[in-house]
N, C-alpha and C positions, 0 to 999 in steps of 0.2 A: 504494500500500500504506500502510495507516495505521500510525502509530507507537504501539503499545499499551504505553507505558512507565509507565503509572500503577501505582503500588503496588510498584515495584521499587527497589532500592537496592543499593549496593555492600556486599558481605559480606566479612568478614575471612577470613584463611587458616585452614583447618582440615585436620588430618592425615587424618581419616577423613571424606572427602567423601561416601562412599556412603551414610552415614546421613542426610545432609541433602539429597540431590538426588532423593529419591523413588524409592528402589530398588524398593519393593514397591507402586508405584502401579498403578492399574487400566490396562487395555489402552488405548492411545491411539486416539482417533477420527481416523483418517487422512483421512476425508472432510470434516473440519471446515475444511480449507484448500482453496482452489481449486488447479487444476492449475498456474496461473501462479505461485502462491506456493510450491508444491512445487518448481517449476523454479528459483526464486530460492534456496531452501534447498539444493537439490542443488549449484548453482553455488558457494554460499558454503562448503558442506562440502568440495567438491573442492579449493577454493583454500586454506581455512584451518581445516578440520575434522580431527578424528581420532576414533578409536574403539578401545576395548580391552575385554577381558573380564576381570573381577576375580573370581577364584574363591575362595570362603570355605567354611567348614564349613556355614554356613547356606544356601548356594546361590551361584550365579553372579550377578554384577552386570554387566550389559551397559551400559557407559558410552559416551555420545556427547558430544563436546565441540567447541566452536568457540573457537579461540584468536585474539583480536583485539588490536589495538594499544591501548596504555594510554589514549590520548585518545579512543577510540571508545566512550564509555559509552552514547551515544544508540543506536548500532548494536547494542550488547549488549542494551540494553533492548528493542529491536525484535525481535531473535531470541528473547529470552526470552518476549516477548508472543506470538509465533507458536507457540512450544512450549506455552504455557499454553492457547492456544485448542484445541490438540490434546488436552489433558487431562493433560499432564505437569507436573512440578513442578521447573522448572530452577533452578539455582543460579548466580548471577553473583558472581564474586569476583575479586580482584586478586592476581596472582602475588606471593609474598613477596620474590623477588629479581630479577624481571624487570619491565619496564614492559609488562605484558600484562594483558588482561582475558579471563577464561575464562567461557564459558557452558557449564555441565555439566548433563547430565540422564542418566537411566538408563531404558532401555527396549529390550527385545529386539526388539520389533516395529519400532521406529524404526531400530535398527541394521541389521536385515535389509532394510528398505525403502530405505535410502540406498545409493548406489553404493559399491563397493569400489575404492579408489584403486589398490591394488597390482594388482588384476585388470585394470582398464582400462589401466594403464600398460604392462603386459606383453603383453596380448592384443589385437591389432589388430581381429580379428573381433568380439570382445566389445565393444570400444570403438565400432565402427561400429553394432553392433546396439543399444547403449545410446543413441546419438544418434538413430537412426531410430525406435526404439520410443517415445521421449519427445518426438519432434517438435522437436528442438533446432535443426534447420536451417530451421524456419519462424519467421517474425517473432513470432508470438503467444507461443511458448514459448522461443524463442532469446533474445529481448530480456531477460526476467527472469533467464535463466540467465547471460547475460553480465553483468548487473547484480550478481549474486551473486559472480561471479568478480572483478569490479573492487572490490567492497566487501571481498573477502577479501584479495587480493594485488595490488590496483591502487592508483592514486592519481589524484586530480583536483586539480592544483595550478594556480596562476596565476603566470606569469612577467612581470616588469617589466624592459623593456629600457631601460637608462639610457645615454644618449650624453653629449653636451655639456651638455644641460639638467639642471636640478635634478630635474625630475619626468619620468620616462621614460614611454614608451608601454606600455600593458598588453597582454600576449599571453596570452589566456585559454584557449588550446587545449592545455594541458599535461596530457593524459590518457595514462595508460600502464597496462600490466599486465605483471607480471614473474613468472617461474617458473624454478626451478632444477632441480627433480626430475622433475615431471610435465610434460614438454614437449608432450605431446599437447594440453594445454589451450591452449598458445600457437598450435598449428596450428589448433585449432578456432576461436579468436578471429579469426585472420587469414582463415580460410575463410568464416566467417559474415559478418564485416564486408565482405569482398570480394564476397559475394553481394548485399549491399544497395547498396553504392556502390563504384565502381572507384577504386583508389588511396587508400582511406580510412585505411590503416595502413602502418607500416613496421617492419621487424624489426631489432633490434640485439642482437648477441651479445657479451658481455663476456669478459674473459680468464679469469674464474673459472667460465665455463660457464653463467652465468645469462643467460637470454634475456628481452628486454624488447620488448613491442609498444607502439609509440608511435602514438597516434591522431592523424591529421592533422585539420585544420579541417573538411574535408568529411566525415570519418568521425564526428567528434563531432556535427556537425549532422545527419547521417543517423540516428544513434542517438537524439538528442533528438527528431527528427521521428517516429521509430518508437515513442516513448513510454517510453524508458528512465528518464525523470525520475520516473515513478510508482513505480519499484522501487529505483532507485539511491539509497542513503542519502547517499553522498558527493557527489551532485549538489547537495544543499542546502548543504553546506559549501562547495562550489565556487562557487556563486552568491554566497555571503557574502564569499568572498575576492575575487571580481571586483568587488563593490560597494566593498569597503574599498580596493582598489587604485585604483579610479577616483575615489573621493572625495578622495584626496590631490591629484590633479591638478585636479579640479573646483573646489577651494577657491581656486584661483589663476587669474589671467589674464595674458597676455603683453602687452608694449607694442604688438606688431603688431595684436592683437585690439582694443585700446583705440583705436589710430590708425584702424583701418578703421571702427569704430563711430562715431567722431566726425568722420571725414573730414579728418584732419590727418596730418602726417608723423610718423614714428617719433621724429625728433629733438625735435619739440615735446613729445611725451609724456615722453621722457627728461628734458627740461628741467623739466617740471612735477615729476617725481619728485625730481630733485636740488634743486628749490626747496622741497621739503618739503610739497607739496600732497597727496601720498599716500605711505604707507609701502610698502616693497617689500623683496623678497629678491633678492640679486644673486649670480650665479655667473660669475666671471671665469676665463678660460683663455687660453692662448697657443697660437695656431694654428701647426701645424708643416707645412712643405711639403718634399717630397723632390725633390731635383734632382741627378741623376747619382749616385745612391746615398748622398748626404749629406742630412742633415736641417738645415733652416734655419728658425729661429724667426721668426715674423712678429709684427705688433703684437698687443697684448692686446685681446681682444674680451670682450663682456659680454652676459649675458642677464638681463633684469629680470622679476621675477614679482610681480604685485600681488595682495594678498588680495582675495577677492570682497567682503568687508565694506567695505574701503576704497574699492573701485571703485564700489559702490552709493552710498556717502556722497558721493563726488566727483560722481557723476552728478546727485544731488539738488542740490548746490551749483551745479553748472554750469547746470542747467535754470533755477534761480532767477536766476542772473546773466543768462541769455539773455532771460528775461522782462523783466528790468529794462532791458536794452539796447533791446529792441523798444519798450518803453513810452516811454523817454526819447527815442528817435529819432522816435517819432510826434509828440512835442511840438514838434519843430523845434529842433535844437541845432547848435552849431558847435564844432569842436575848438579847444582852447586854442591850439594852434600857428597855426591860421588866424586867430584873434582877434588874436594878437600881430602877424601879418603885416599885417592890415588896419589896425590902429591905429598901426603903426610903433613898437611898444613891445617891449622884450625879453621873452622868456619868463620870465626870473627875476623881473621886475617883476610880471608877472601872478600868479605863484605867491606873491609877497609879499602882493599884494592879497587873494588867496584865503585865505591863512592869517590875515590881519587882519580878514576878514569884509567887505571892500569889494567882493568879486566872488563871485557865486554860481556855483560850478562843481561838477559831479557826477562822481565817479570811476566809470569803467566798466572792466570787465575783459573786453574783447571777445575772443572765441575766435579764435586765430590771429594776433591783433595785439598782445595784451598789455593792460596798463592804460593808460588815457588819460583826460583830463579834458575834459568838454564843457560848454559855456555856452549857456543859452537865447538865442534870437535877440533877445528883448526886452531882455535884459541887454546884448547887443552894441550895439543901437541906443542904449541909455542911455549907454554909454561913448562912442559916437561924438558924441552931443550935448554931453557934458561936454567932450570934446576940442575941438569947434568953438567953444564959448563962451570957452575960454581964448585 
């Protein structure tokens, strides 16, 4: 479903709304919308809609409204766009004292075309006849109807489970639908989702009588596979929340991931971090073990998290050092400790010669070994010759 939000904006509060919402507009063209779009509007109206007749001396005003949350301006524009396609002149305004957005229009034909909540809530036969006549138990019309219910009185949230680590795992299957007064909508959602996939929802009853349907992972996947993303406005917001929750964790890497990538131990990576080769975030905690009903605190443990930018820069430096090591090794070199053992000279003396320029030595930072100095073989032969002449 397209979001026809162009040309709409928030309108301030007005006491006489009937003069501004097109009370004397022409008859709506109900065939301008598809049957699937009307199923979506019916679901949204049953979840968050209302209607009333305002009688005046000039005539009756048949008002139809949709009461949405204050942060759902995009959804309000979508509903207003659908009503404009029918030929109505809807009004979008914010409630003066509540955090609510209201889409209000006036049309007797639309009021008679939409279902009556009170009738469906009290008459079981009328309710079943309404579901059967509109094909709401089929996937083609039931999916947009459920999308309207969720957009009205549902939520699509993202949960982040935080344990000992700084950045928790993302649980993206927090979809729900709640209802306090018209519980037949809860029964319909459970019945419809159950016909698509077994065990896709679970029911929760609160102390105040409000009933909530929680969609399990298989239920959300079944609805997405059936095409609910084309109608559900909150699905776009849900995907944005999932991306934001995942981006926090994707910007960091752990010491274990670095160790596996470089084929070294975790202790070596931690040693590099403490040496200042990479910046990191640290989360320290004290592990607690229970023994015979008592809690015993053990040693303090730590988790290190490395920013992705630091990790990429370190990989670049490391690859350059590796190339240098391979190039110098190909030229034929000897470690400084082996040179001292061969010549019978202390290692401190060789370091003194290196600092004074009498010995050509190259510093290498070999992975897994640390830094070491190497001397070309020609230089070693030269030192041997000088020692023999003495």
